C-alpha positions in Angstrom: 43.9 11.2 72.1 41.1 11.7 75.0 40.2 15.0 73.6 40.3 14.0 69.8 37.9 11.2 71.0 35.5 13.3 72.8 35.4 16.0 69.7 34.7 13.0 67.5 31.8 11.7 70.1 30.6 15.3 70.2 30.7 15.7 66.3 27.9 13.1 66.1 25.7 15.0 67.9 26.5 18.6 67.6 24.9 21.4 66.0 23.5 21.5 62.5 25.4 24.3 61.2 26.1 24.1 57.5 25.3 20.1 57.8 29.1 19.3 59.1 27.7 17.1 62.0 25.5 14.7 62.9 21.7 16.3 63.6 20.1 15.6 66.9 16.3 14.2 67.0 14.8 17.5 67.3 17.2 19.0 64.3 15.8 15.6 62.2 12.2 16.5 62.8 12.7 20.3 62.0 14.6 19.2 58.4 12.1 16.5 57.6 9.2 19.0 58.5 11.0 21.8 56.5 11.1 19.5 53.5 7.7 18.6 53.6 6.6 22.0 53.9 8.5 23.6 51.2 7.8 20.6 48.5 4.0 20.4 49.6 3.3 19.2 46.0 5.7 16.1 46.2 6.1 15.6 49.9 4.0 15.1 53.2 4.7 13.8 56.6 2.9 12.2 59.2 3.6 10.2 62.6 3.5 6.7 62.1 3.6 6.0 65.8 5.4 6.8 69.0 8.6 5.3 70.2 9.1 3.8 73.4 10.4 7.1 74.8 7.7 8.8 73.1 9.1 10.3 70.1 7.5 10.5 67.1 8.5 8.2 64.2 8.1 10.2 61.1 7.0 8.9 58.3 8.0 11.3 55.1 5.9 10.6 51.9 7.4 11.7 48.4 4.7 11.2 45.3 2.6 13.5 43.1 -0.8 12.9 43.6 -2.5 10.1 45.3 0.4 8.1 47.0 -1.4 4.8 47.3 -2.8 4.6 43.8 1.0 4.1 42.5 4.1 1.4 42.9 5.9 2.3 46.1 9.2 1.4 47.9 9.8 1.6 51.5 13.1 3.2 52.7 14.0 2.6 56.5 17.0 3.7 58.5 18.0 3.8 61.9 16.4 0.9 63.1 19.7 -0.4 64.8 20.4 2.7 67.0 24.6 2.3 66.3 24.1 3.2 62.7 23.2 6.8 62.6 24.9 7.1 59.0 21.7 5.5 57.4 19.6 7.9 59.0 21.6 10.7 57.9 22.1 9.1 54.5 18.7 8.6 53.9 17.5 12.1 54.7 20.2 13.6 52.9 18.7 11.6 49.7 15.2 12.8 50.5 16.5 16.4 50.4 18.6 16.3 47.3 15.5 14.5 45.4 13.4 17.6 46.6 15.8 20.3 46.2 16.0 21.5 42.9 14.4 18.5 41.7 15.5 17.0 38.3 12.9 15.8 35.6 13.6 12.4 36.2 12.8 13.0 40.0 9.6 14.4 39.0 8.9 11.8 36.4 9.7 9.0 39.4 7.2 10.8 41.4 4.6 10.9 39.4 4.4 7.4 38.9 5.9 5.9 41.7 5.6 6.5 45.4 8.8 6.7 48.1 7.7 5.9 51.8 10.7 7.3 53.9 11.3 6.4 57.4 14.6 7.9 58.3 14.6 7.3 62.1 13.0 4.5 63.1 14.7 4.2 66.4 14.7 7.7 67.8 15.4 6.7 71.6 18.8 5.1 70.8 19.4 8.0 67.9 18.9 11.0 70.6 21.3 10.2 73.5 22.6 13.6 74.3 25.6 13.2 76.1 25.8 9.3 76.2 29.4 8.2 76.0 28.6 4.7 74.5 27.4 2.7 71.4 23.9 2.4 72.0 21.5 -0.1 69.7 18.3 -0.2 71.6 15.3 2.1 72.4 14.0 3.1 75.8 12.7 0.1 76.9 13.8 -1.1 80.0 15.0 -4.5 79.5 16.5 -7.4 81.8 19.2 -8.8 79.4 20.6 -11.4 81.7 17.3 -12.4 82.8 18.3 -12.6 86.2 15.1 -10.4 87.7 17.2 -7.1 87.8 17.2 -4.3 85.5 20.4 -2.5 84.4 22.5 -3.7 87.3 25.6 -4.2 85.2 26.2 -1.0 83.2 29.6 0.0 81.6 32.0 2.4 83.4 34.2 5.1 82.1 37.4 3.5 83.9 40.1 5.7 82.2 37.8 8.6 82.9 38.2 9.9 79.2 34.5 10.5 78.8 33.9 7.2 76.4 33.2 3.7 76.9 35.5 1.9 74.7 37.0 -1.7 75.5 39.4 -3.4 77.8 41.9 -5.7 76.7 43.2 -8.2 79.5 46.4 -10.5 79.3 45.2 -13.9 80.4 46.7 -17.4 79.8 43.0 -18.3 78.4 43.0 -15.3 76.1 42.5 -16.5 72.4 43.1 -13.1 70.7 46.5 -11.7 69.5 47.8 -8.3 68.1 47.6 -8.6 64.0 50.5 -8.3 62.4 49.9 -5.9 59.8 48.3 -3.7 62.1 48.4 -4.2 66.0 45.3 -2.3 66.4 43.3 -5.2 65.1 43.0 -8.3 67.6 42.7 -11.4 66.0 42.3 -14.8 67.0 45.5 -17.0 67.4 45.8 -19.9 65.3 47.3 -22.9 66.9 48.4 -24.4 63.3 50.9 -21.7 62.7 52.4 -21.6 66.2 50.3 -18.7 67.8 49.1 -18.4 71.2 46.4 -16.5 72.7 47.5 -13.4 74.6 44.2 -11.4 75.5 41.0 -11.2 76.4 38.8 -8.6 74.9 35.6 -7.0 76.7 33.6 -3.9 77.0 35.3 -1.2 79.4 33.6 -1.7 83.0 33.4 -3.7 86.3 31.4 -6.8 86.9 28.8 -5.3 89.3 26.6 -8.5 89.8 29.6 -10.9 90.1 28.5 -13.2 87.3 31.6 -13.3 85.5 30.6 -10.9 82.6 30.9 -7.6 82.0 28.7 -4.9 81.2 25.8 -7.3 79.7 22.8 -5.6 81.6 23.1 -1.9 81.0 21.2 0.9 79.7 19.9 0.1 76.1 16.7 -1.3 75.6 15.7 -3.2 72.1 17.2 -3.1 69.1 14.5 -2.5 66.7 16.1 -4.6 63.7 16.6 -7.8 66.0 12.6 -7.6 66.8 10.7 -8.4 63.6 9.0 -11.5 63.3 11.1 -13.8 60.9 13.5 -16.1 62.5 13.1 -14.0 65.8 16.2 -14.5 68.3 14.7 -15.7 71.3 16.4 -14.8 74.5 19.2 -13.0 72.5 20.6 -9.7 73.9 18.7 -6.6 72.7 16.1 -8.9 71.2 12.7 -7.5 73.3 10.7 -10.1 75.1 8.8 -11.2 72.2 8.5 -10.6 68.7 7.2 -7.6 67.3 6.9 -6.4 71.0 8.3 -2.9 70.5 6.2 0.4 69.3 8.5 0.9 66.8 8.5 -2.5 65.1 4.6 -2.5 65.0 4.7 0.9 63.6 7.0 0.0 60.6 5.0 -3.2 60.3 1.8 -1.3 59.9 3.3 1.0 57.3 4.4 -2.3 55.5 1.4 -4.3 55.7 -1.2 -1.5 55.3 0.1 -0.2 52.1 -0.5 -3.0 49.5 1.6 -0.8 47.1 5.0 -1.3 48.7 7.0 -3.3 45.9 9.8 -3.4 48.0 11.8 -2.2 51.0 15.4 -0.9 51.3 16.8 -1.0 54.7 20.0 1.4 55.5 21.9 -0.3 58.2 24.8 -3.1 59.2 23.3 -5.4 56.9 24.1 -6.1 53.2 22.4 -8.2 50.4 22.8 -5.4 47.7 26.6 -5.5 47.0 26.4 -9.2 47.1 22.8 -10.8 46.6 21.6 -14.0 48.6 22.1 -16.8 46.7 19.4 -19.5 45.7 19.6 -22.8 48.2 17.3 -25.2 46.8 17.0 -27.0 50.2 16.4 -23.6 52.1 13.8 -22.8 49.4 12.1 -26.2 49.5 11.6 -26.0 53.4 8.0 -26.2 54.7 8.9 -22.9 56.3 11.0 -21.3 53.6 14.5 -20.1 54.9 16.2 -19.0 51.5 14.9 -17.1 48.5 13.0 -18.8 45.6 14.8 -19.2 42.6 13.0 -16.6 40.8 13.5 -14.2 43.4 17.2 -15.0 43.9 17.5 -14.0 40.4 15.8 -10.6 40.9 18.4 -10.4 44.0 21.3 -10.6 41.4 19.6 -8.3 39.0 19.2 -5.6 41.5 22.4 -6.2 42.9 24.2 -5.4 39.8 21.9 -2.6 39.6 23.4 -1.2 42.7 27.0 -1.9 42.3 26.7 -0.2 38.7 24.8 2.8 40.1 26.7 3.4 43.4 30.3 2.2 42.1 31.2 1.2 45.8 33.6 -1.5 46.3 35.3 -4.0 48.7 31.9 -4.3 50.6 32.4 -6.2 53.8 30.4 -9.4 54.6 27.1 -8.1 56.6 24.8 -11.0 56.4 21.5 -10.4 57.2 20.5 -10.9 60.7 17.7 -12.7 62.6 14.7 -10.7 63.4 15.6 -8.2 60.7 13.0 -6.2 58.6 15.0 -7.2 55.3 14.1 -10.8 56.2 10.6 -10.3 57.5 9.7 -7.8 54.4 10.3 -10.6 52.1 9.4 -14.0 54.1 6.4 -12.9 55.9 5.3 -9.7 53.9 6.1 -11.1 50.3 7.9 -8.0 49.4 11.3 -7.9 48.1 13.6 -7.2 50.8 17.2 -5.2 50.2 19.8 -4.0 53.1 23.2 -1.7 52.7 25.1 0.2 55.2 25.4 3.0 52.4 28.7 3.8 53.5 31.9 1.8 54.1 35.7 2.6 54.0 37.2 2.2 50.3 41.0 1.7 49.5 42.4 5.1 49.6 44.5 5.6 46.6 48.3 4.5 46.8 50.7 7.3 47.4 52.5 7.8 44.1 55.9 8.5 46.2 55.9 5.2 47.5 57.7 2.6 45.4 56.4 -0.3 46.9 53.1 -1.5 45.3 50.1 -1.2 47.2 48.3 -4.5 48.3 45.2 -5.0 46.4 41.8 -4.7 48.4 41.0 -8.5 48.2 44.3 -9.0 49.9 43.1 -7.1 52.8 40.7 -8.1 55.6 37.7 -5.3 55.9 39.3 -4.1 59.5 42.8 -3.6 57.6 40.9 -1.3 54.8 39.2 0.5 57.8 42.5 1.6 59.4 44.2 2.5 56.1 41.1 4.7 55.1 41.1 6.2 58.6 44.9 6.8 58.3 44.6 8.4 55.2 42.0 10.3 55.5 43.0 11.7 59.2 40.1 10.5 60.9 40.3 9.7 64.6 38.6 6.1 65.2 40.8 4.7 67.6 41.9 5.5 71.5 45.5 4.1 72.4 45.6 1.5 75.0 46.3 2.8 78.8 46.9 0.5 81.5 44.9 0.9 84.5 44.4 -1.1 87.6 41.1 -3.3 87.9 39.3 -4.7 90.9 38.1 -7.8 88.5 41.4 -8.7 87.5 44.1 -8.5 90.5 47.9 -8.8 89.4 46.7 -8.9 85.8 47.6 -6.5 83.2 44.4 -4.3 81.8 44.4 -2.0 79.2 41.5 0.4 78.1 41.3 1.8 74.5 40.1 0.4 71.2 37.5 1.3 68.7 35.7 4.7 69.6 32.2 4.2 69.9 30.2 4.5 66.3 33.6 5.0 64.5 33.5 1.7 62.5 30.2 2.3 60.3 29.9 6.0 60.8 32.1 8.4 59.1 32.3 12.1 59.6 28.5 13.7 58.1 30.5 15.1 55.2 31.6 11.9 53.8 27.7 10.9 53.3 26.8 13.6 50.9 28.3 11.6 48.0 27.0 8.4 49.2 23.4 10.0 49.2 24.1 11.1 45.8 25.0 7.5 44.6 22.2 5.9 46.4 19.7 8.3 45.1 20.8 7.3 41.2 20.5 3.6 42.7 16.7 4.4 43.6 15.9 6.2 40.6 17.4 3.3 38.5 15.5 0.9 40.6 12.0 2.6 40.3 12.5 3.0 36.5 13.1 -0.8 36.4 9.8 -1.7 38.4 6.9 -3.6 37.3 4.3 -1.7 34.9 1.2 -3.5 33.6 -0.3 -2.6 30.2 -3.0 -3.9 27.6 -1.7 -4.6 24.3 -3.4 -6.4 21.0 -6.6 -5.8 22.1 -9.3 -5.8 19.8 -13.5 -6.6 19.4 -14.6 -9.0 16.8 -18.5 -9.2 15.9 -19.6 -12.7 15.6 -23.6 -12.3 15.2 -26.0 -9.8 16.0 -25.1 -8.2 19.3 -22.5 -10.6 20.2 -18.8 -9.7 20.2 -15.6 -11.4 21.2 -13.2 -8.9 23.2 -9.6 -10.0 23.4 -6.7 -8.5 25.3 -3.1 -9.4 26.1 -2.1 -8.1 29.9 1.8 -7.7 29.7 4.3 -6.4 32.3 6.5 -3.8 30.6 9.1 -3.4 33.3 12.1 -5.4 34.1 11.3 -6.9 37.5 8.2 -9.1 38.3 4.9 -7.7 39.4 5.8 -9.0 42.7 8.0 -11.1 44.7 7.4 -15.1 43.6 7.0 -15.6 47.5 4.2 -13.3 47.4 2.4 -15.9 45.7 2.2 -17.5 49.0 1.2 -15.1 51.6 -1.8 -13.2 51.7 -0.6 -9.6 51.9 0.2 -9.3 48.3 -2.6 -8.4 45.9 -2.5 -10.8 42.4 -2.8 -9.0 39.2 -6.3 -8.5 38.8 -8.0 -7.9 35.2 -11.8 -7.3 35.2 -14.2 -6.5 32.2 -16.5 -3.6 33.1 -19.6 -4.3 31.5 -22.8 -2.4 31.9 -26.2 -3.8 33.4 -27.3 -4.0 29.7 -24.5 -6.3 28.7 -24.2 -9.7 29.3 -20.7 -11.8 29.6 -21.7 -15.2 27.7 -18.1 -16.8 28.3 -15.0 -15.5 30.1 -14.8 -14.9 34.1 -15.7 -11.0 34.9 -12.5 -10.8 37.1 -9.2 -12.9 36.5 -6.4 -13.1 39.1 -2.9 -13.8 37.9 0.3 -14.6 40.2 3.4 -12.8 39.5 4.4 -12.0 36.3 7.9 -11.5 35.2 9.4 -9.1 33.3 8.1 -9.2 29.7 5.8 -11.9 30.5 1.9 -11.7 29.1 -1.3 -13.4 29.6 -4.3 -13.2 26.9 -7.8 -13.1 28.1 -11.1 -13.4 25.8 -14.8 -12.8 26.5 -18.0 -13.3 24.2 -20.1 -10.2 25.5 -23.9 -10.0 24.2 -24.8 -6.4 24.2 -24.0 -3.0 22.8 -22.1 0.2 23.9 -19.1 1.2 25.7 -17.3 -1.5 27.8 -13.7 -1.4 29.3 -11.1 -3.9 30.6 -9.0 -2.8 33.5 -5.7 -4.6 34.4 -4.4 -3.6 38.0 -1.9 -4.5 40.8 -1.2 -2.6 43.6 2.8 -2.9 43.0 2.6 -2.4 39.2 0.3 0.0 38.8 -3.2 -0.2 36.3 -4.4 0.5 32.8 -7.7 0.7 31.6 -8.7 0.3 27.7 -12.1 1.0 26.1 -14.3 -0.5 23.6 -17.2 0.3 21.6 -19.9 -2.9 21.3 -21.8 -2.5 18.1 
């Protein structure tokens, strides 16, 4: 088992040969640059900034023509370093889109822009020979706030090359092995006559003797806990203050400076795509809004159905949006739609036809039970058997080391991500096709008297989604729908405003504008909104 565990860990960071393993950061960089170089008419790459450890935060832009002139989606992965599957999935998606790109992809990139940050926390990603699951960047942090840094790291007590867990038999323990699978430790239920047996701790010793284990080791700041909305003050890996990290600032710069970004999709250990966040009137009506507005919640439901149809993924685990996350900051502070998904999670394996007993329905099993059934069926090593050791902090007590392997829970062998990338590309294409699209219809010019004409237009959103989030009406970083009459110096507007601003327009919603103009010659009307496109119509006044 030790050998298998080591091979699994090495597989995450090994050779890129035939893309059988997770890439190293230099390999990721080479793939991104190669993709842009070979598809120069549709892709470009730039550095959005540097990580705390000095690594580039690559921004891959997919678009034909001027990227900033078209509505866009921002796709981000790797904020939480413990989720390399998101980075690999997102980069595979980009590679599949551009390699032998279909007419659908070319049409998408002629009308829309995709901004892609596939590895937004490269310090945590590129750990080399690290043997523990790491979420944070290279910032040195005093996690237990005792004035010392990294004084209580984890230790490899059973010398298997990995940092796993310890289970300690103790009268105060609250955990017991699960009946369906003893690898799963569950909280004992006294109402069922269950008595707790184990404490579960990270593998290591209490170096600073504060009765906590491995609470202040190498690891830095988890970027997906460092954004501005509902920032988790004083929580582990959250940083010293909101947006304290260079990586956080770089992502926010991309989000706030590109006003054409309609929505953000984050690949990480959060999920509001399989099941949308429900409308809660109390949260939506707070002075500080903490729940989606009613119209935006309806959009979330619509996009969720689109996601489930496009990907066909089932049995999604509950993965609530965390404090200080990008998904929530994008919505509540930047006024853009925010979506999160882990991309991959274990599916129920098909029942063996030789088994006479009917397999339990997926809904009857916990996510952990589904995970271990999947791993067993696929013969993927995810667990190190418990091995008893002598522990200096627990004299006279039984202590065992083992449990889940680092990264195993949400990061399958990379070969499983190829199909995941294909399914998520379908979702992105469907989402882009449903995005808002402004048009000018039923336009006309009516001569009223000598040199005076009435111009009438209707501005309509022909997309299936609103021009921007309803919450965007309340924040200053979203541009409203602007309709402008472009008259010349010899033409005088007698009635009607030259420029009209309109709040978010829902699918199929339209607004009518009328002007009285004195003068002759060419005149035009333009409607524009960075997140919904633009359209111009021209008239001739007699």
